[in-house]
Steps between C-alpha positions, in 0.01 A plus 500: 500500500535467126677200347663474161605157380737434214747248365272253326568373153513204267761241582577142412446221749800472732571869487480760774330828567509753778183688569505830683234687693561862600286648773419861572499648845730516802389196698628224274673311782176480693311306234465136415531447128370215294535363151206329334438372152206425275541253220257498204167360608610452861449682827741730671771293668736584785867484415709656780494759773760701687489714811696811408594560862741209536484330162341176611341314214239235430428314179233296335575129491528491123796742507736222610810720515461656157364833621667747735331806642714783636480868571711814496355738753722787380341471155146416620520198274407134531637244260393155387779301344367206296742235383454182297182638349237244397217527253255499788658816641333694218277754673450860590696569818375753752664658797288600796541659840316468828417809700777645714603288798278207396790259506325163536573258220202445277451312177157655455499770235197655665703638790739688277378858471722635222569346159722567206389473142657165422784400275469219244733203499477270200703182485545311175653165415 
């Protein structure tokens, strides 16, 4: 599985962005996908995850309704909609995938086998 993330950019606080992650292969609906982020000087942080089979989602506590993860199985694409952007959302955002049929929810980046290259989100005041 190869992942290609895009959609990052520079936005003002309060704005919105939609990140996309396109996956290669023919088993997209059998993978759990995750979004993580790494802010400058900080460790990789879990953001959200989705099971592509039925679309069930889980979020980090800090999301508080501002982020929405979704998928389009026909396009092999996972999205992360980020609203009401804050300065502290500035980070590189990464999409990741667990191995096929590993559908258990996990916030641990170590169990995700496949990673995209990251897309930068910069929020300014």
